[in-house]
DRENLO-110793 format. One record per atom (N, C-alpha, C): y, z, x; residue in three letters. Coordinates in steps of 0.05 Angstrom, whole numbers, plus 5000, padded with zeros to 4 digits. Example, Ala and Ser with C-alpha at 12.3 -4.5 7.8 and 13.67 -1.06 7.14 Angstrom:
% DRENLO-110793
{voza {4886; 5156; 5264}; 'Ala'}
{voza {4910; 5156; 5246}; 'Ala'}
{voza {4934; 5156; 5264}; 'Ala'}
{voza {4955; 5142; 5257}; 'Ser'}
{voza {4979; 5143; 5273}; 'Ser'}
{voza {5001; 5157; 5258}; 'Ser'}
This chain:
% DRENLO-110793
{voza {2457; 2491; 7902}; 'Unk'}
{voza {2483; 2491; 7889}; 'Unk'}
{voza {2480; 2480; 7861}; 'Unk'}
{voza {2494; 2492; 7843}; 'Unk'}
{voza {2492; 2485; 7815}; 'Unk'}
{voza {2505; 2458; 7810}; 'Unk'}
{voza {2493; 2442; 7792}; 'Unk'}
{voza {2504; 2417; 7784}; 'Unk'}
{voza {2513; 2420; 7755}; 'Unk'}
{voza {2539; 2419; 7751}; 'Unk'}
{voza {2550; 2425; 7724}; 'Unk'}
{voza {2553; 2401; 7706}; 'Unk'}
{voza {2551; 2377; 7718}; 'Unk'}
{voza {2557; 2353; 7702}; 'Unk'}
{voza {2535; 2332; 7702}; 'Unk'}
{voza {2510; 2341; 7704}; 'Unk'}
{voza {2488; 2322; 7705}; 'Unk'}
{voza {2474; 2319; 7678}; 'Unk'}
{voza {2468; 2342; 7667}; 'Unk'}
{voza {2452; 2342; 7642}; 'Unk'}
{voza {2470; 2345; 7618}; 'Unk'}
{voza {2469; 2325; 7600}; 'Unk'}
{voza {2485; 2327; 7576}; 'Unk'}
{voza {2470; 2344; 7555}; 'Unk'}
{voza {2485; 2358; 7539}; 'Unk'}
{voza {2472; 2374; 7518}; 'Unk'}
{voza {2455; 2358; 7499}; 'Unk'}
{voza {2463; 2333; 7494}; 'Unk'}
{voza {2447; 2316; 7476}; 'Unk'}
{voza {2420; 2309; 7488}; 'Unk'}
{voza {2418; 2309; 7515}; 'Unk'}
{voza {2393; 2303; 7528}; 'Unk'}
{voza {2374; 2327; 7532}; 'Unk'}
{voza {2384; 2351; 7526}; 'Unk'}
{voza {2368; 2375; 7530}; 'Unk'}
{voza {2342; 2375; 7516}; 'Unk'}
{voza {2340; 2367; 7490}; 'Unk'}
{voza {2314; 2367; 7477}; 'Unk'}
{voza {2294; 2348; 7490}; 'Unk'}
{voza {2303; 2325; 7498}; 'Unk'}
{voza {2285; 2306; 7512}; 'Unk'}
{voza {2276; 2317; 7539}; 'Unk'}
{voza {2294; 2330; 7553}; 'Unk'}
{voza {2287; 2342; 7579}; 'Unk'}
{voza {2266; 2364; 7575}; 'Unk'}
{voza {2270; 2381; 7555}; 'Unk'}
{voza {2251; 2403; 7549}; 'Unk'}
{voza {2224; 2392; 7541}; 'Unk'}
{voza {2223; 2370; 7525}; 'Unk'}
{voza {2198; 2358; 7517}; 'Unk'}
{voza {2183; 2347; 7542}; 'Unk'}
{voza {2198; 2334; 7560}; 'Unk'}
{voza {2185; 2324; 7584}; 'Unk'}
{voza {2174; 2346; 7601}; 'Unk'}
{voza {2189; 2368; 7603}; 'Unk'}
{voza {2180; 2391; 7619}; 'Unk'}
{voza {2154; 2402; 7608}; 'Unk'}
{voza {2151; 2403; 7582}; 'Unk'}
{voza {2127; 2413; 7570}; 'Unk'}
{voza {2103; 2395; 7577}; 'Unk'}
{voza {2108; 2369; 7579}; 'Unk'}
{voza {2086; 2351; 7588}; 'Unk'}
{voza {2079; 2355; 7617}; 'Unk'}
{voza {2097; 2366; 7633}; 'Unk'}
{voza {2093; 2372; 7661}; 'Unk'}
{voza {2080; 2399; 7666}; 'Unk'}
{voza {2075; 2414; 7644}; 'Unk'}
{voza {2062; 2440; 7647}; 'Unk'}
{voza {2080; 2464; 7645}; 'Unk'}
{voza {2105; 2460; 7640}; 'Unk'}
{voza {2124; 2483; 7637}; 'Unk'}
{voza {2121; 2494; 7609}; 'Unk'}
{voza {2125; 2520; 7606}; 'Unk'}
{voza {2124; 2533; 7579}; 'Unk'}
{voza {2151; 2546; 7573}; 'Unk'}
{voza {2160; 2542; 7549}; 'Unk'}
{voza {2186; 2553; 7541}; 'Unk'}
{voza {2183; 2582; 7535}; 'Unk'}
{voza {2201; 2599; 7545}; 'Unk'}
{voza {2201; 2628; 7539}; 'Unk'}
{voza {2228; 2635; 7528}; 'Unk'}
{voza {2230; 2658; 7514}; 'Unk'}
{voza {2256; 2665; 7502}; 'Unk'}
{voza {2277; 2669; 7523}; 'Unk'}
{voza {2301; 2661; 7516}; 'Unk'}
{voza {2324; 2664; 7535}; 'Unk'}
{voza {2332; 2694; 7535}; 'Unk'}
{voza {2346; 2702; 7557}; 'Unk'}
{voza {2353; 2730; 7560}; 'Unk'}
{voza {2382; 2736; 7555}; 'Unk'}
{voza {2399; 2716; 7556}; 'Unk'}
{voza {2427; 2722; 7551}; 'Unk'}
{voza {2439; 2698; 7536}; 'Unk'}
{voza {2463; 2702; 7525}; 'Unk'}
{voza {2475; 2680; 7509}; 'Unk'}
{voza {2483; 2655; 7524}; 'Unk'}
{voza {2485; 2657; 7551}; 'Unk'}
{voza {2492; 2633; 7567}; 'Unk'}
{voza {2468; 2615; 7572}; 'Unk'}
{voza {2444; 2625; 7569}; 'Unk'}
{voza {2420; 2608; 7574}; 'Unk'}
{voza {2414; 2591; 7550}; 'Unk'}
{voza {2411; 2565; 7555}; 'Unk'}
{voza {2403; 2547; 7534}; 'Unk'}
{voza {2374; 2541; 7535}; 'Unk'}
{voza {2362; 2543; 7559}; 'Unk'}
{voza {2333; 2537; 7562}; 'Unk'}
{voza {2322; 2554; 7585}; 'Unk'}
{voza {2299; 2567; 7581}; 'Unk'}
{voza {2285; 2582; 7602}; 'Unk'}
{voza {2256; 2575; 7600}; 'Unk'}
{voza {2245; 2566; 7622}; 'Unk'}
{voza {2217; 2557; 7623}; 'Unk'}
{voza {2203; 2568; 7647}; 'Unk'}
{voza {2177; 2573; 7645}; 'Unk'}
{voza {2161; 2581; 7668}; 'Unk'}
{voza {2137; 2563; 7670}; 'Unk'}
{voza {2124; 2564; 7693}; 'Unk'}
{voza {2100; 2547; 7697}; 'Unk'}
{voza {2078; 2566; 7707}; 'Unk'}
{voza {2054; 2561; 7697}; 'Unk'}
{voza {2031; 2578; 7704}; 'Unk'}
{voza {2027; 2578; 7734}; 'Unk'}
{voza {2023; 2602; 7745}; 'Unk'}
{voza {2017; 2604; 7773}; 'Unk'}
{voza {2042; 2602; 7791}; 'Unk'}
{voza {2065; 2602; 7780}; 'Unk'}
{voza {2089; 2599; 7796}; 'Unk'}
{voza {2109; 2621; 7788}; 'Unk'}
{voza {2121; 2634; 7808}; 'Unk'}
{voza {2141; 2654; 7801}; 'Unk'}
{voza {2168; 2642; 7794}; 'Unk'}
{voza {2170; 2616; 7797}; 'Unk'}
{voza {2196; 2602; 7792}; 'Unk'}
{voza {2202; 2601; 7762}; 'Unk'}
{voza {2227; 2606; 7756}; 'Unk'}
{voza {2237; 2605; 7729}; 'Unk'}
{voza {2257; 2582; 7728}; 'Unk'}
{voza {2254; 2565; 7708}; 'Unk'}
{voza {2272; 2542; 7705}; 'Unk'}
{voza {2293; 2550; 7685}; 'Unk'}
{voza {2319; 2548; 7692}; 'Unk'}
{voza {2341; 2556; 7675}; 'Unk'}
{voza {2361; 2533; 7671}; 'Unk'}
{voza {2371; 2532; 7647}; 'Unk'}
{voza {2393; 2514; 7640}; 'Unk'}
{voza {2414; 2531; 7626}; 'Unk'}
{voza {2438; 2531; 7637}; 'Unk'}
{voza {2460; 2547; 7626}; 'Unk'}
{voza {2480; 2530; 7612}; 'Unk'}
{voza {2495; 2542; 7593}; 'Unk'}
{voza {2516; 2527; 7580}; 'Unk'}
{voza {2534; 2547; 7566}; 'Unk'}
{voza {2557; 2537; 7556}; 'Unk'}
{voza {2576; 2554; 7542}; 'Unk'}
{voza {2582; 2541; 7515}; 'Unk'}
{voza {2590; 2558; 7497}; 'Unk'}
{voza {2599; 2548; 7471}; 'Unk'}
{voza {2629; 2550; 7470}; 'Unk'}
{voza {2643; 2532; 7485}; 'Unk'}
{voza {2672; 2533; 7487}; 'Unk'}
{voza {2685; 2513; 7467}; 'Unk'}
{voza {2670; 2498; 7453}; 'Unk'}
{voza {2682; 2479; 7435}; 'Unk'}
{voza {2669; 2452; 7438}; 'Unk'}
{voza {2682; 2432; 7426}; 'Unk'}
{voza {2671; 2405; 7426}; 'Unk'}
{voza {2672; 2392; 7453}; 'Unk'}
{voza {2690; 2400; 7471}; 'Unk'}
{voza {2692; 2387; 7496}; 'Unk'}
{voza {2670; 2395; 7516}; 'Unk'}
{voza {2655; 2416; 7510}; 'Unk'}
{voza {2635; 2425; 7529}; 'Unk'}
{voza {2608; 2411; 7523}; 'Unk'}
{voza {2605; 2387; 7535}; 'Unk'}
{voza {2581; 2371; 7529}; 'Unk'}
{voza {2560; 2372; 7551}; 'Unk'}
{voza {2565; 2386; 7573}; 'Unk'}
{voza {2546; 2387; 7595}; 'Unk'}
{voza {2535; 2415; 7599}; 'Unk'}
{voza {2511; 2415; 7611}; 'Unk'}
{voza {2497; 2441; 7617}; 'Unk'}
{voza {2497; 2444; 7648}; 'Unk'}
{voza {2495; 2468; 7657}; 'Unk'}
{voza {2493; 2474; 7685}; 'Unk'}
{voza {2463; 2476; 7693}; 'Unk'}
{voza {2455; 2461; 7713}; 'Unk'}
{voza {2428; 2463; 7723}; 'Unk'}
{voza {2428; 2471; 7752}; 'Unk'}
{voza {2409; 2486; 7761}; 'Unk'}
{voza {2407; 2494; 7789}; 'Unk'}
{voza {2379; 2502; 7796}; 'Unk'}
{voza {2373; 2502; 7822}; 'Unk'}
{voza {2346; 2510; 7831}; 'Unk'}
{voza {2324; 2492; 7822}; 'Unk'}
{voza {2303; 2504; 7811}; 'Unk'}
{voza {2280; 2488; 7802}; 'Unk'}
{voza {2288; 2469; 7779}; 'Unk'}
{voza {2307; 2476; 7763}; 'Unk'}
{voza {2315; 2458; 7741}; 'Unk'}
{voza {2328; 2433; 7752}; 'Unk'}
{voza {2343; 2436; 7774}; 'Unk'}
{voza {2356; 2413; 7786}; 'Unk'}
{voza {2335; 2394; 7797}; 'Unk'}
{voza {2315; 2404; 7811}; 'Unk'}
{voza {2293; 2388; 7822}; 'Unk'}
{voza {2278; 2373; 7800}; 'Unk'}
{voza {2271; 2387; 7779}; 'Unk'}
{voza {2256; 2375; 7757}; 'Unk'}
{voza {2274; 2355; 7742}; 'Unk'}
{voza {2300; 2361; 7740}; 'Unk'}
{voza {2318; 2342; 7726}; 'Unk'}
{voza {2319; 2316; 7742}; 'Unk'}
{voza {2320; 2317; 7768}; 'Unk'}
{voza {2321; 2293; 7784}; 'Unk'}
{voza {2295; 2276; 7781}; 'Unk'}
{voza {2272; 2290; 7778}; 'Unk'}
{voza {2247; 2276; 7774}; 'Unk'}
{voza {2247; 2263; 7746}; 'Unk'}
{voza {2258; 2276; 7726}; 'Unk'}
{voza {2259; 2265; 7699}; 'Unk'}
{voza {2278; 2242; 7697}; 'Unk'}
{voza {2302; 2244; 7710}; 'Unk'}
{voza {2322; 2224; 7708}; 'Unk'}
{voza {2315; 2199; 7724}; 'Unk'}
{voza {2303; 2203; 7748}; 'Unk'}
{voza {2296; 2180; 7766}; 'Unk'}
{voza {2267; 2181; 7772}; 'Unk'}
{voza {2250; 2173; 7754}; 'Unk'}
{voza {2221; 2173; 7760}; 'Unk'}
{voza {2215; 2153; 7782}; 'Unk'}
{voza {2196; 2160; 7798}; 'Unk'}
{voza {2188; 2143; 7820}; 'Unk'}
{voza {2175; 2117; 7810}; 'Unk'}
{voza {2170; 2099; 7828}; 'Unk'}
{voza {2158; 2074; 7820}; 'Unk'}
{voza {2130; 2079; 7807}; 'Unk'}
{voza {2124; 2064; 7787}; 'Unk'}
{voza {2098; 2068; 7774}; 'Unk'}
{voza {2076; 2060; 7793}; 'Unk'}
{voza {2053; 2070; 7788}; 'Unk'}
{voza {2030; 2064; 7805}; 'Unk'}
{voza {2024; 2034; 7803}; 'Unk'}
{voza {2016; 2021; 7825}; 'Unk'}
{voza {2009; 1993; 7823}; 'Unk'}
{voza {1985; 1988; 7805}; 'Unk'}
{voza {1986; 1965; 7792}; 'Unk'}
{voza {1964; 1959; 7774}; 'Unk'}
{voza {1939; 1953; 7790}; 'Unk'}
{voza {1916; 1963; 7781}; 'Unk'}
{voza {1891; 1957; 7795}; 'Unk'}
{voza {1884; 1927; 7793}; 'Unk'}
{voza {1874; 1917; 7815}; 'Unk'}
{voza {1867; 1889; 7816}; 'Unk'}
{voza {1841; 1886; 7800}; 'Unk'}
{voza {1839; 1864; 7784}; 'Unk'}
{voza {1814; 1860; 7769}; 'Unk'}
{voza {1791; 1854; 7788}; 'Unk'}
{voza {1767; 1861; 7779}; 'Unk'}
{voza {1743; 1856; 7796}; 'Unk'}
{voza {1740; 1826; 7801}; 'Unk'}
{voza {1746; 1809; 7782}; 'Unk'}
{voza {1744; 1781; 7785}; 'Unk'}
{voza {1770; 1768; 7778}; 'Unk'}
{voza {1781; 1753; 7797}; 'Unk'}
{voza {1807; 1739; 7792}; 'Unk'}
{voza {1801; 1709; 7791}; 'Unk'}
{voza {1802; 1697; 7767}; 'Unk'}
{voza {1796; 1669; 7764}; 'Unk'}
{voza {1814; 1650; 7780}; 'Unk'}
{voza {1837; 1659; 7788}; 'Unk'}
{voza {1856; 1642; 7803}; 'Unk'}
{voza {1849; 1640; 7832}; 'Unk'}
{voza {1831; 1656; 7842}; 'Unk'}
{voza {1824; 1656; 7870}; 'Unk'}
{voza {1797; 1641; 7875}; 'Unk'}
{voza {1790; 1624; 7858}; 'Unk'}
{voza {1765; 1609; 7861}; 'Unk'}
{voza {1770; 1584; 7878}; 'Unk'}
C-alpha cells in the first residue's frame, strides 16, 4: 500500500544520496509524476517516488513497494554494530 505522507520533498535529495551508497543507481524518470526512479544491479525491482506539482501545500511524496522498504531502513536504521572488545583491557587486571 502506498504511503503518501512519509517522505517530505525536502528530504528527497538526502534519501536519494543514501540510496546511492546502498548500491541503487538513478535512471531517468518516465512520466511527469515520477520524482525519483532508481534500479539496483541484479534486481528487477524499480524504486519509484511519485509526487505532484499542485502548489506550495504539496510537500510530501508518495512511496510504495521497494521504495517504502528502503525508506523505512533509511529513516529507522537498526542498532549499530557493537564495538569490538580490545585485546587487552587494563581494567580487568
